N, C-alpha and C positions, 0 to 999 in steps of 0.2 A: 410611547408605543412599545409593545412587547416585541423583543427581537425574536425572529423565527427560531434562532438557535438557542433560545432558552429551553431547548428540548432535553437538556440534562444528559445528553448522550455523548459518547466518544470522549470521555474524560482522559483516556489515553488512546493512542492510535489504534484503530480497530485491527483485528487479526483474523485471518480465515483462509479460505481456499476459493479460487475463482476459475471458471472454465476457460476464459479467454487467454490466449497465447498458446497453450498446449492443445486445446481442442477446437479453437477457432469456430467456424460456422459449419461444423459437420452436421448435415441433416439427412444423410443417406444411411439409415439404420440397417437396411437390408444388406448393403455392401460392407459396411463397417460397424457392426453392432456395438463393439466396445469403444468406439471412438466418436460416436455421434452424440449430439447434445440432446439428452433424453432423461426421462425420469430415472431410468435404470442407472445412468452414469452418476447422478447425484445421490441416489440411494447407496450405491457402492462406495462412493467417496465418504458419505456420512458414516457408513459402517466402519470404514478404515479410521476416520478421524476419532470416532469414539473408542475403538478397540486398541489403537496403536499409539496412544499417548499424545496425539495432536491436540485434542480438546483440552487435555490436562496441562499442556504446555502453553495454552492461551489462544489457540486458533479456534474461534467460536463460530464464525460465519461461514456458511457454504453458499457461494454466490453464483447465480445464473447470469450469464452475460447475454449478448445479442443472439438472435436466432431461435429463441424459445417459442415464439408466437405462431399462431395460425396466420395465414396471409391476410385475413380480414377480421374486423371486429364482429361480435355477435349481433343478433337482431336488436338488442337493447343498446348497442353502441359500445359494449364493453370489450376490452382486450380479452383474448382467450389463448390458451396454450394450444400448440399443435396437437390435435387429438390422437394422432398415431404415436408420436414420440412421448407425449405426456398423457397416457390414457386416463389417469386419475385426476388430471388437472393439477393446478398449483396448490390448491388447498390440501389435498391428500399428501403431496410431497412435503409441504410445510409441517403438517402434523407429524409425519415420519421423522423429519429433521429435528423437530422439537422433542420428540420422544427419545432422541439420542443425546439430549442436553445441548443441542446446537441451535443456531439461528439461521434463517434463510434470507438470502439477498436476491434481488431481482433487478432487471435492467429495462429501462425505457429511454426515450429520446425526447428532447425539448421541441424538435421540429416535426414536420408532417410525416416523415419516415425515419426509421432507425438507420444506422450506417449501412446495415446489410439489406435495407429495403422493406422491412416489416413495418406495420403501422406505428407511427409515432404518437406522442401525447399532445401535440399542438391542438388547441381548442377542446381538449378533454382532460385538463389537469385535475379538476376536482373529481371527476368520475374515476380517473385512473388511480388517484390517491385512495379513494374509497374502496376501489376494487382490490388494490394491494393490501389495504388494511383488513378487508373482509377475508382475504386468503390467509392472513397471519404472517405476512411478510415483515421482516425486521430491518431491512436495509434496501435502499433504492440507489442504484448507480444510474445517473441521469446524463446521457450523452448529449452531444451538441450538433449532430449532423442535420442537414436539410432544414436549417432555419433561414428564413428569407432575409433577415437583417439583424444587425447587432442589437437593435432596440428590441426586436421580438425575442431574440435569444435571452437578453437580460430579463425581460419581463417574464418569459417562460420559467427561468430559474427561480425568480422571486415567487411567482404564483404557485409553482409546485411545492416550494418550501412551506408556504402558508397552508396549502391544501393538505400536505402531510400532517402538519400540526393540528389542523381541524379534525382529522380523523380520530384524535385521542389515542392513537396507538403510537408506541415508541418506535420510530423508524429512522435509522441513521441515513443521512442524506449526503450522498457522494456525487459531487458535481464535476463537470468537465468545463466549466464556465471560462476560467482564465485561458485555458488552452486555445479555445476558439476565438477569444478576443485578441490574443497577443499579436497575431500578424498585423492587425490593424491599429490597435490602441493598447496603452498600458492599463492592465486591470486595476480596479480599485479594490485592493484586498480587504480593506476595512469593511466595505459593503459586502463583499463575497462571504466573509466570515460571519456576517449577521444572518446569512441565509443557509450556509452549507456547513456540514461537519468535516468534510475534507474536499479538496479541490485539486484537480489535475492540472499541472503546469506544462507538461512537455509530451513529446510524441510517445506512441505505444512502445513499450519495452519489447525488444526482440530477444530471442535466445542466442545472444551474441555478445562478445566482449565490446565490440564497437558501440553497441547500443548502451550498455552499462556505462561505458566511458563518456559517451556524449551526454547522458543524464547527469553525471557528476560534474562535468565541465559546465553545463548549463546552470546547474544549481549554484556552483561557486561564483559564476559570473553575475548571477542575479541575487546573491545572498543578501545584499544590502536592502532590497525591497521585500524579500519573502520571509527571512528568518524571524523578524520581530513580530510578525502577525500570528505565527503558530503558537498553539498553547491548548490547554484543556478545552475540549469542545470543538476545536477547529484546527485542521492539519494540512500542510502542504503535501500533495501526493505527486511524487516524482514519476509516477506510474507504479502502482503498488505491487504489480506482479513480481514475485520472486521466482526466477526461472531456474533456481537451484534444483538439481535432480533431473534435468532434461539432457540436452545434447551439446549445447553450444559453448558452455563455460568449462574451463579447466578447474581443477580443485582450487587453485589460488584465486581465480576469478570468482568462484562461488563464495569463498571466504570474504573477498572484497565486497560482493553485493550484500551479504548478510551484515558485515560490519558497518558499511556505509549507510544502509537503510536504517540501522539502529541509531547511528550518529544523526541522521537527518530527521529523526522522529517521524518516519514515514509509516503509513499503514502497511501492514505486512500481510499480503494475500498471496499465498503460493499458487502458481499455475503449473502443475506437474501431474503425473499420474501416481497417486498414492498406492495403487495396486502393484506398481513396479518401481520401487525407489531403493537406491543403494543404502546400506547401513551408514555410510559416510555422510550422504546428503541428509539423511534423517537425523543423524547426530548434530549436524550443523544447524538445521532448521529448528530443532527442538532444544538448542543450547540455552539453558536457563539463564546463564550470566549475560548473554547477548540480548535475550528477550527482556531481561530486567532493565537493561540500558534503554532499549527501545520504549519500554512501558514506564519509564521513570515518572513518578507523579508530579515532579516540578514542571514537566511538559515544555521544556525549552528545546528548541531545535539547535543542532550543532552547525558549525560553519568552518570554512577553511581559514586557518591562521596564516599559513605561509606556503609558498611554492618555491622549490629550489631544484633546478634542473629537472630530474625525473621524480622527485619526491614531493608529496603533498602532506602537510600536517593539518589535521582537523581536530577540533575539540567540541565537546558538548557539556554544558553545565548540568550537573545532576543534583538531586536532593541531598541533604546532609553534607553540603560543601564539597562534594566529590565532583570529579570530572571524568568523562570518557574521552580518550585520546586515540586517534587513528593515524597511522603512518602508512601511506599508500605509495607503492613503487610502481610508477607507470611504465618503466622501461620494459620493452618486449624482446630483449635480446640479452644474452649472457646469463650470469648466475645471480645468486643472492647478493644484495648490496647492503652495506652498513650506512646508517643514517644517525647522526648525533645532533641532539638539540638541547638547548639550555632549559632547565625546568622553570626558570624565571619567566619564560614565555607564556606559561600556562595560566589561564584564569586571570589575565591582567596582572600577573605577578603574585596572585593570592593563593593559587592551588597548592603550592608547596611551601608556603610561608608559615612557620619557620621550617617545617619538615613535612614529608608525606610518605605514605607507603604506596607502592606501585605493584599492580597485579596485571599480568598478561592474560587476556581472555581468549583471543584468537591469534594465530591458528591453533594453539593449544594453551590450556590454562596452567599458569605457574606463577608463584610469587617472585617478584623481582627484588624485594627488599625495601628498606627505608632510605630515603634520600633527603639531603638538606636543600634549602632554598637555592643555594648558589651552585649546586652540582648540575652535571649534564647527564643525559641518558643516551646510550647507543643501542639501537635495535638493528637486527638484520632482517631484511624483507626480500622475499622472493619476487622475481619479475611478475608484474600484474597482481601481486598479492598485497595484503594489508596486515599489519600488526595492530590489534585492538587492545588498548590498555585501560585499566581503571585506576585513577589517581585519587 
């Protein structure tokens, strides 16, 4: 049998911009014209992505999340965009996004209704897949609300995968399947990877340090089951939204999110307002060295090597026998702390054998020099910050 995910897509973790988190379910364009989920919002973001270096840095998808739809399907049973907020429909928006050298993502749900109560795809998987393809959509985020049973949930995810493939259009398939299974049963990641390009494991990311921290803790706790399944064509999604450039994270915490999402080989979808973003946040999000780690063609996900009081040491194998190494300081009080570790730890003892050069990527890039196998390295890490190295 042909696996659904022989779709040849997502050879590296997808990158883009997503409206959910920053813009939520804003539907009142009269009261909040610049904050509602509308054609205008996506056009303005596409303009910024093309003009201000985002597309060239690798952010290629611009994704519509929940709340884009009219409250009912049309007479033919097809989904339709809210006519007031999307006067040109999705096809016109897709054409515009494509004209900027970008790709358009859209949202639907495996159940009878979306999480916000709009029409879901249950019993309409083939029709909805054909509709999305006819509009020129390039990615589908498929949520898991309002499904009556785990059997129907799993069947719906499988059926939509096959339906997307049958359209003949290349559509990246982003699933929330394991997140909805987890409270009840252990997901079968081998099966999920047969159907999905990336799959969400954990709660919605919030614009807060406690949210980022809980995602990292969960990932480390479950790394034995999830790390080995990730690779070209299929990725673990810790909730892809990068909330850098918003309100809740300090600078150090923003550095931590960017560094750790690169280590985790996570899809990178910013959820922020590109019309109002600080030069610092832009520098971090467009940092070529960090993006290169995230997009490394070997496609191996990183993992936590050790945990010592407030420090965590993570590594990610990269192509060319290199490694990305992250040192995270979880302490939330006091000042910068020094952390020393032996280089024999890295890469099962192979990363620095017999010697290696080390470069710091974040919080600022600098060469650290050449080290022998038996030496140790000391880094100074700010509270809630991360030092990202390439070995």
